[in-house]
Biopython code that builds the backbone (N, CA, C, O; Angstrom):
import numpy as np
from Bio.PDB.StructureBuilder import StructureBuilder

atoms = [
    (1, "MET", "N", (45.772, 139.982, 86.249)),
    (1, "MET", "CA", (45.019, 139.648, 87.452)),
    (1, "MET", "C", (44.110, 138.467, 87.109)),
    (1, "MET", "O", (43.427, 138.473, 86.085)),
    (2, "VAL", "N", (44.112, 137.455, 87.977)),
    (2, "VAL", "CA", (43.234, 136.307, 87.789)),
    (2, "VAL", "C", (42.362, 136.139, 89.025)),
    (2, "VAL", "O", (42.773, 136.466, 90.139)),
    (3, "GLU", "N", (41.160, 135.627, 88.815)),
    (3, "GLU", "CA", (40.277, 135.311, 89.935)),
    (3, "GLU", "C", (40.407, 133.829, 90.219)),
    (3, "GLU", "O", (40.330, 132.994, 89.318)),
    (4, "VAL", "N", (40.608, 133.518, 91.492)),
    (4, "VAL", "CA", (40.836, 132.143, 91.920)),
    (4, "VAL", "C", (39.762, 131.755, 92.925)),
    (4, "VAL", "O", (39.474, 132.502, 93.860)),
    (5, "THR", "N", (39.174, 130.583, 92.725)),
    (5, "THR", "CA", (38.213, 130.048, 93.678)),
    (5, "THR", "C", (38.943, 129.059, 94.578)),
    (5, "THR", "O", (39.587, 128.126, 94.099)),
    (6, "LEU", "N", (38.835, 129.271, 95.879)),
    (6, "LEU", "CA", (39.457, 128.400, 96.872)),
    (6, "LEU", "C", (38.385, 127.452, 97.400)),
    (6, "LEU", "O", (37.341, 127.901, 97.874)),
    (7, "TRP", "N", (38.630, 126.166, 97.324)),
    (7, "TRP", "CA", (37.644, 125.157, 97.661)),
    (7, "TRP", "C", (37.895, 124.588, 99.062)),
    (7, "TRP", "O", (39.040, 124.359, 99.453)),
    (8, "GLY", "N", (36.834, 124.369, 99.791)),
    (8, "GLY", "CA", (36.899, 123.671, 101.077)),
    (8, "GLY", "C", (37.757, 124.358, 102.113)),
    (8, "GLY", "O", (37.608, 125.550, 102.379)),
    (9, "ALA", "N", (38.667, 123.581, 102.698)),
    (9, "ALA", "CA", (39.530, 124.073, 103.773)),
    (9, "ALA", "C", (40.425, 125.223, 103.318)),
    (9, "ALA", "O", (40.884, 126.015, 104.141)),
    (10, "LEU", "N", (40.673, 125.318, 102.029)),
    (10, "LEU", "CA", (41.513, 126.412, 101.532)),
    (10, "LEU", "C", (40.850, 127.764, 101.767)),
    (10, "LEU", "O", (41.522, 128.736, 102.112)),
    (11, "ALA", "N", (39.538, 127.829, 101.582)),
    (11, "ALA", "CA", (38.820, 129.091, 101.816)),
    (11, "ALA", "C", (38.893, 129.476, 103.290)),
    (11, "ALA", "O", (39.098, 130.644, 103.619)),
    (12, "ALA", "N", (38.727, 128.503, 104.173)),
    (12, "ALA", "CA", (38.813, 128.779, 105.611)),
    (12, "ALA", "C", (40.201, 129.297, 105.978)),
    (12, "ALA", "O", (40.330, 130.206, 106.797)),
    (13, "ALA", "N", (41.239, 128.721, 105.373)),
    (13, "ALA", "CA", (42.614, 129.139, 105.669)),
    (13, "ALA", "C", (42.928, 130.511, 105.069)),
    (13, "ALA", "O", (43.897, 131.159, 105.465)),
    (14, "ALA", "N", (42.114, 130.944, 104.127)),
    (14, "ALA", "CA", (42.298, 132.259, 103.508)),
    (14, "ALA", "C", (41.327, 133.262, 104.118)),
    (14, "ALA", "O", (40.743, 134.094, 103.423)),
    (15, "GLU", "N", (41.172, 133.162, 105.432)),
    (15, "GLU", "CA", (40.339, 134.093, 106.196)),
    (15, "GLU", "C", (38.889, 134.108, 105.712)),
    (15, "GLU", "O", (38.218, 135.139, 105.749)),
    (16, "GLY", "N", (38.419, 132.939, 105.256)),
    (16, "GLY", "CA", (37.037, 132.804, 104.829)),
    (16, "GLY", "C", (36.751, 133.263, 103.408)),
    (16, "GLY", "O", (35.595, 133.287, 102.987)),
    (17, "ASN", "N", (37.783, 133.625, 102.670)),
    (17, "ASN", "CA", (37.599, 134.079, 101.284)),
    (17, "ASN", "C", (37.538, 132.873, 100.345)),
    (17, "ASN", "O", (38.503, 132.115, 100.242)),
    (18, "SER", "N", (36.415, 132.698, 99.667)),
    (18, "SER", "CA", (36.317, 131.594, 98.711)),
    (18, "SER", "C", (36.732, 132.032, 97.302)),
    (18, "SER", "O", (37.003, 131.191, 96.446)),
    (19, "LYS", "N", (36.783, 133.332, 97.065)),
    (19, "LYS", "CA", (37.273, 133.867, 95.790)),
    (19, "LYS", "C", (38.218, 135.021, 96.076)),
    (19, "LYS", "O", (37.919, 135.906, 96.877)),
    (20, "VAL", "N", (39.360, 134.997, 95.408)),
    (20, "VAL", "CA", (40.349, 136.068, 95.566)),
    (20, "VAL", "C", (40.906, 136.433, 94.192)),
    (20, "VAL", "O", (40.943, 135.601, 93.285)),
    (21, "GLU", "N", (41.331, 137.666, 94.053)),
    (21, "GLU", "CA", (42.007, 138.101, 92.838)),
    (21, "GLU", "C", (43.492, 138.237, 93.139)),
    (21, "GLU", "O", (43.889, 138.798, 94.160)),
    (22, "VAL", "N", (44.304, 137.710, 92.224)),
    (22, "VAL", "CA", (45.751, 137.687, 92.429)),
    (22, "VAL", "C", (46.429, 138.066, 91.118)),
    (22, "VAL", "O", (46.004, 137.644, 90.043)),
    (23, "GLU", "N", (47.475, 138.856, 91.217)),
    (23, "GLU", "CA", (48.301, 139.190, 90.059)),
    (23, "GLU", "C", (49.395, 138.135, 89.969)),
    (23, "GLU", "O", (50.359, 138.167, 90.735)),
    (24, "ALA", "N", (49.247, 137.195, 89.029)),
    (24, "ALA", "CA", (50.224, 136.113, 88.880)),
    (24, "ALA", "C", (50.221, 135.637, 87.439)),
    (24, "ALA", "O", (49.178, 135.598, 86.787)),
    (25, "LYS", "N", (51.414, 135.270, 86.945)),
    (25, "LYS", "CA", (51.503, 134.822, 85.555)),
    (25, "LYS", "C", (51.529, 133.304, 85.422)),
    (25, "LYS", "O", (51.229, 132.771, 84.354)),
    (26, "ASN", "N", (51.892, 132.588, 86.519)),
    (26, "ASN", "CA", (51.911, 131.133, 86.465)),
    (26, "ASN", "C", (51.557, 130.555, 87.838)),
    (26, "ASN", "O", (51.381, 131.296, 88.805)),
    (27, "ILE", "N", (51.457, 129.243, 87.911)),
    (27, "ILE", "CA", (51.039, 128.593, 89.150)),
    (27, "ILE", "C", (52.023, 128.866, 90.286)),
    (27, "ILE", "O", (51.603, 129.115, 91.416)),
    (28, "ARG", "N", (53.309, 128.823, 90.009)),
    (28, "ARG", "CA", (54.321, 129.071, 91.049)),
    (28, "ARG", "C", (54.130, 130.454, 91.672)),
    (28, "ARG", "O", (54.131, 130.596, 92.895)),
    (29, "GLU", "N", (53.967, 131.457, 90.835)),
    (29, "GLU", "CA", (53.781, 132.822, 91.331)),
    (29, "GLU", "C", (52.453, 132.950, 92.084)),
    (29, "GLU", "O", (52.371, 133.665, 93.083)),
    (30, "LEU", "N", (51.426, 132.265, 91.610)),
    (30, "LEU", "CA", (50.136, 132.266, 92.290)),
    (30, "LEU", "C", (50.275, 131.729, 93.708)),
    (30, "LEU", "O", (49.784, 132.344, 94.654)),
    (31, "PHE", "N", (50.941, 130.584, 93.862)),
    (31, "PHE", "CA", (51.132, 130.004, 95.193)),
    (31, "PHE", "C", (51.936, 130.927, 96.095)),
    (31, "PHE", "O", (51.613, 131.087, 97.272)),
    (32, "LYS", "N", (52.987, 131.538, 95.544)),
    (32, "LYS", "CA", (53.830, 132.443, 96.337)),
    (32, "LYS", "C", (53.018, 133.632, 96.852)),
    (32, "LYS", "O", (53.090, 133.981, 98.030)),
    (33, "LYS", "N", (52.253, 134.241, 95.966)),
    (33, "LYS", "CA", (51.488, 135.426, 96.361)),
    (33, "LYS", "C", (50.357, 135.076, 97.320)),
    (33, "LYS", "O", (50.069, 135.841, 98.240)),
    (34, "LEU", "N", (49.713, 133.932, 97.118)),
    (34, "LEU", "CA", (48.670, 133.520, 98.055)),
    (34, "LEU", "C", (49.248, 133.234, 99.432)),
    (34, "LEU", "O", (48.641, 133.578, 100.446)),
    (35, "SER", "N", (50.414, 132.608, 99.472)),
    (35, "SER", "CA", (51.067, 132.299, 100.736)),
    (35, "SER", "C", (51.464, 133.573, 101.480)),
    (35, "SER", "O", (51.352, 133.634, 102.704)),
    (36, "GLU", "N", (51.925, 134.583, 100.755)),
    (36, "GLU", "CA", (52.280, 135.869, 101.368)),
    (36, "GLU", "C", (51.041, 136.564, 101.916)),
    (36, "GLU", "O", (51.072, 137.145, 103.001)),
    (37, "ARG", "N", (49.961, 136.502, 101.164)),
    (37, "ARG", "CA", (48.727, 137.197, 101.547)),
    (37, "ARG", "C", (47.966, 136.464, 102.647)),
    (37, "ARG", "O", (47.372, 137.090, 103.524)),
    (38, "PHE", "N", (47.986, 135.135, 102.594)),
    (38, "PHE", "CA", (47.264, 134.299, 103.561)),
    (38, "PHE", "C", (48.213, 133.230, 104.103)),
    (38, "PHE", "O", (48.215, 132.106, 103.599)),
    (39, "PRO", "N", (49.018, 133.552, 105.117)),
    (39, "PRO", "CA", (49.990, 132.585, 105.648)),
    (39, "PRO", "C", (49.348, 131.267, 106.091)),
    (39, "PRO", "O", (50.014, 130.232, 106.107)),
    (40, "GLY", "N", (48.067, 131.296, 106.449)),
    (40, "GLY", "CA", (47.389, 130.068, 106.852)),
    (40, "GLY", "C", (47.276, 129.043, 105.739)),
    (40, "GLY", "O", (47.017, 127.869, 106.007)),
    (41, "LEU", "N", (47.465, 129.462, 104.493)),
    (41, "LEU", "CA", (47.417, 128.532, 103.361)),
    (41, "LEU", "C", (48.690, 127.710, 103.212)),
    (41, "LEU", "O", (48.669, 126.636, 102.611)),
    (42, "THR", "N", (49.796, 128.207, 103.755)),
    (42, "THR", "CA", (51.090, 127.564, 103.542)),
    (42, "THR", "C", (51.108, 126.090, 103.942)),
    (42, "THR", "O", (51.573, 125.270, 103.150)),
    (43, "PRO", "N", (50.621, 125.705, 105.140)),
    (43, "PRO", "CA", (50.657, 124.271, 105.477)),
    (43, "PRO", "C", (49.828, 123.420, 104.508)),
    (43, "PRO", "O", (50.205, 122.289, 104.200)),
    (44, "LEU", "N", (48.719, 123.952, 104.034)),
    (44, "LEU", "CA", (47.899, 123.206, 103.080)),
    (44, "LEU", "C", (48.605, 123.083, 101.737)),
    (44, "LEU", "O", (48.525, 122.043, 101.082)),
    (45, "MET", "N", (49.289, 124.131, 101.329)),
    (45, "MET", "CA", (50.053, 124.080, 100.086)),
    (45, "MET", "C", (51.194, 123.074, 100.196)),
    (45, "MET", "O", (51.498, 122.356, 99.243)),
    (46, "ASP", "N", (51.817, 123.033, 101.366)),
    (46, "ASP", "CA", (52.916, 122.088, 101.574)),
    (46, "ASP", "C", (52.445, 120.635, 101.461)),
    (46, "ASP", "O", (53.205, 119.767, 101.031)),
    (47, "ARG", "N", (51.197, 120.373, 101.844)),
    (47, "ARG", "CA", (50.640, 119.017, 101.734)),
    (47, "ARG", "C", (50.232, 118.693, 100.306)),
    (47, "ARG", "O", (50.130, 117.524, 99.933)),
    (48, "GLY", "N", (50.003, 119.715, 99.517)),
    (48, "GLY", "CA", (49.661, 119.516, 98.111)),
    (48, "GLY", "C", (48.313, 120.097, 97.752)),
    (48, "GLY", "O", (47.315, 119.883, 98.440)),
    (49, "ILE", "N", (48.306, 120.834, 96.664)),
    (49, "ILE", "CA", (47.092, 121.457, 96.159)),
    (49, "ILE", "C", (47.000, 121.151, 94.667)),
    (49, "ILE", "O", (47.990, 121.233, 93.940)),
    (50, "ALA", "N", (45.811, 120.800, 94.229)),
    (50, "ALA", "CA", (45.565, 120.624, 92.802)),
    (50, "ALA", "C", (45.025, 121.941, 92.254)),
    (50, "ALA", "O", (44.254, 122.636, 92.915)),
    (51, "VAL", "N", (45.437, 122.263, 91.056)),
    (51, "VAL", "CA", (45.002, 123.496, 90.398)),
    (51, "VAL", "C", (44.205, 123.103, 89.158)),
    (51, "VAL", "O", (44.704, 122.390, 88.287)),
    (52, "ALA", "N", (42.979, 123.568, 89.088)),
    (52, "ALA", "CA", (42.151, 123.335, 87.902)),
    (52, "ALA", "C", (42.046, 124.639, 87.122)),
    (52, "ALA", "O", (41.605, 125.661, 87.647)),
    (53, "ILE", "N", (42.458, 124.585, 85.866)),
    (53, "ILE", "CA", (42.382, 125.748, 84.987)),
    (53, "ILE", "C", (41.475, 125.370, 83.824)),
    (53, "ILE", "O", (41.796, 124.495, 83.020)),
    (54, "ASP", "N", (40.339, 126.048, 83.755)),
    (54, "ASP", "CA", (39.339, 125.765, 82.720)),
    (54, "ASP", "C", (39.001, 124.277, 82.645)),
    (54, "ASP", "O", (38.856, 123.716, 81.558)),
    (55, "GLY", "N", (38.879, 123.643, 83.818)),
    (55, "GLY", "CA", (38.444, 122.255, 83.884)),
    (55, "GLY", "C", (39.542, 121.209, 83.794)),
    (55, "GLY", "O", (39.267, 120.021, 83.965)),
    (56, "THR", "N", (40.778, 121.615, 83.531)),
    (56, "THR", "CA", (41.895, 120.672, 83.467)),
    (56, "THR", "C", (42.698, 120.788, 84.747)),
    (56, "THR", "O", (43.086, 121.885, 85.149)),
    (57, "ILE", "N", (42.950, 119.635, 85.394)),
    (57, "ILE", "CA", (43.684, 119.641, 86.660)),
    (57, "ILE", "C", (45.182, 119.517, 86.396)),
    (57, "ILE", "O", (45.629, 118.652, 85.644)),
    (58, "TYR", "N", (45.943, 120.403, 87.034)),
    (58, "TYR", "CA", (47.403, 120.405, 86.924)),
    (58, "TYR", "C", (47.991, 120.088, 88.282)),
    (58, "TYR", "O", (47.599, 120.672, 89.293)),
    (59, "ARG", "N", (48.933, 119.162, 88.301)),
    (59, "ARG", "CA", (49.647, 118.804, 89.526)),
    (59, "ARG", "C", (51.142, 118.926, 89.245)),
    (59, "ARG", "O", (51.646, 118.379, 88.264)),
    (60, "ASP", "N", (51.828, 119.634, 90.097)),
    (60, "ASP", "CA", (53.280, 119.774, 89.981)),
    (60, "ASP", "C", (53.715, 120.368, 88.637)),
    (60, "ASP", "O", (54.794, 120.047, 88.137)),
    (61, "THR", "N", (52.893, 121.218, 88.062)),
    (61, "THR", "CA", (53.216, 121.897, 86.809)),
    (61, "THR", "C", (53.301, 123.387, 87.118)),
    (61, "THR", "O", (52.480, 124.178, 86.654)),
    (62, "TRP", "N", (54.305, 123.757, 87.909)),
    (62, "TRP", "CA", (54.377, 125.102, 88.478)),
    (62, "TRP", "C", (54.585, 126.200, 87.450)),
    (62, "TRP", "O", (54.264, 127.357, 87.717)),
    (63, "SER", "N", (55.118, 125.862, 86.273)),
    (63, "SER", "CA", (55.375, 126.898, 85.269)),
    (63, "SER", "C", (54.175, 127.117, 84.341)),
    (63, "SER", "O", (54.245, 127.954, 83.441)),
    (64, "LYS", "N", (53.089, 126.387, 84.543)),
    (64, "LYS", "CA", (51.891, 126.537, 83.702)),
    (64, "LYS", "C", (51.362, 127.962, 83.804)),
    (64, "LYS", "O", (51.081, 128.459, 84.894)),
    (65, "GLU", "N", (51.231, 128.617, 82.637)),
    (65, "GLU", "CA", (50.741, 129.995, 82.614)),
    (65, "GLU", "C", (49.261, 130.056, 82.955)),
    (65, "GLU", "O", (48.501, 129.131, 82.669)),
    (66, "LEU", "N", (48.872, 131.155, 83.568)),
    (66, "LEU", "CA", (47.477, 131.400, 83.929)),
    (66, "LEU", "C", (46.884, 132.356, 82.902)),
    (66, "LEU", "O", (47.169, 133.553, 82.944)),
    (67, "PRO", "N", (46.069, 131.854, 81.985)),
    (67, "PRO", "CA", (45.502, 132.732, 80.960)),
    (67, "PRO", "C", (44.505, 133.723, 81.548)),
    (67, "PRO", "O", (43.765, 133.398, 82.477)),
    (68, "ALA", "N", (44.494, 134.919, 81.006)),
    (68, "ALA", "CA", (43.533, 135.932, 81.460)),
    (68, "ALA", "C", (42.123, 135.413, 81.233)),
    (68, "ALA", "O", (41.829, 134.831, 80.189)),
    (69, "GLY", "N", (41.260, 135.622, 82.204)),
    (69, "GLY", "CA", (39.873, 135.206, 82.087)),
    (69, "GLY", "C", (39.629, 133.738, 82.321)),
    (69, "GLY", "O", (38.495, 133.278, 82.186)),
    (70, "ALA", "N", (40.663, 132.982, 82.669)),
    (70, "ALA", "CA", (40.503, 131.546, 82.897)),
    (70, "ALA", "C", (39.732, 131.292, 84.188)),
    (70, "ALA", "O", (39.764, 132.101, 85.116)),
    (71, "GLU", "N", (39.045, 130.167, 84.232)),
    (71, "GLU", "CA", (38.372, 129.719, 85.453)),
    (71, "GLU", "C", (39.397, 128.894, 86.232)),
    (71, "GLU", "O", (39.816, 127.828, 85.783)),
    (72, "ILE", "N", (39.797, 129.398, 87.409)),
    (72, "ILE", "CA", (40.869, 128.755, 88.189)),
    (72, "ILE", "C", (40.322, 128.353, 89.554)),
    (72, "ILE", "O", (39.757, 129.170, 90.282)),
    (73, "TYR", "N", (40.502, 127.077, 89.883)),
    (73, "TYR", "CA", (40.099, 126.544, 91.186)),
    (73, "TYR", "C", (41.310, 125.914, 91.849)),
    (73, "TYR", "O", (42.101, 125.234, 91.195)),
    (74, "LEU", "N", (41.454, 126.142, 93.153)),
    (74, "LEU", "CA", (42.457, 125.444, 93.945)),
    (74, "LEU", "C", (41.719, 124.480, 94.853)),
    (74, "LEU", "O", (40.760, 124.851, 95.530)),
    (75, "LEU", "N", (42.180, 123.231, 94.861)),
    (75, "LEU", "CA", (41.526, 122.185, 95.642)),
    (75, "LEU", "C", (42.564, 121.440, 96.467)),
    (75, "LEU", "O", (43.650, 121.139, 95.972)),
    (76, "PRO", "N", (42.239, 121.139, 97.730)),
    (76, "PRO", "CA", (43.149, 120.302, 98.501)),
    (76, "PRO", "C", (43.251, 118.950, 97.803)),
    (76, "PRO", "O", (42.258, 118.430, 97.294)),
    (77, "ARG", "N", (44.444, 118.390, 97.781)),
    (77, "ARG", "CA", (44.600, 117.079, 97.167)),
    (77, "ARG", "C", (43.867, 116.039, 97.984)),
    (77, "ARG", "O", (43.862, 116.084, 99.214)),
    (78, "LEU", "N", (43.263, 115.125, 97.303)),
    (78, "LEU", "CA", (42.544, 114.042, 97.974)),
    (78, "LEU", "C", (43.471, 112.857, 98.140)),
    (78, "LEU", "O", (44.196, 112.479, 97.220)),
    (79, "ALA", "N", (43.438, 112.278, 99.325)),
    (79, "ALA", "CA", (44.237, 111.077, 99.576)),
    (79, "ALA", "C", (43.278, 109.901, 99.665)),
    (79, "ALA", "O", (42.149, 110.038, 100.137)),
    (80, "GLY", "N", (43.713, 108.813, 99.233)),
    (80, "GLY", "CA", (42.843, 107.645, 99.295)),
    (80, "GLY", "C", (43.655, 106.395, 99.065)),
    (80, "GLY", "O", (44.867, 106.430, 98.850)),
    (81, "GLY", "N", (42.958, 105.321, 99.118)),
    (81, "GLY", "CA", (43.691, 104.085, 98.878)),
    (81, "GLY", "C", (42.807, 102.889, 99.085)),
    (81, "GLY", "O", (43.257, 101.754, 98.926)),
]
sb = StructureBuilder()
sb.init_structure("model")
sb.init_model(0)
sb.init_chain("A")
sb.init_seg("    ")
for serial, (resi, resn, name, xyz) in enumerate(atoms, 1):
    if name == "N":
        sb.init_residue(resn, " ", resi, " ")
    sb.init_atom(name, np.array(xyz, "f"), 0.0, 1.0, " ", f" {name:<3s}", serial, name[0])
structure = sb.get_structure()
């Protein structure tokens, strides 16, 4: 079980939950379980979400394992130019 902090619009899409506990072994499984639990997150996930694990940001690294006790944040991807 890992505790995940949902940042910004992600928390609103998760029924106002800014922290959730999820049983997941990697990023792919985390996204799947969050999407099942909070369908409102799916469109945001489809646009792209950055995952920070203990301060390191992972993008498109779906097989990255989630260590027990890790600090995990999900952030909407920022667009700019």
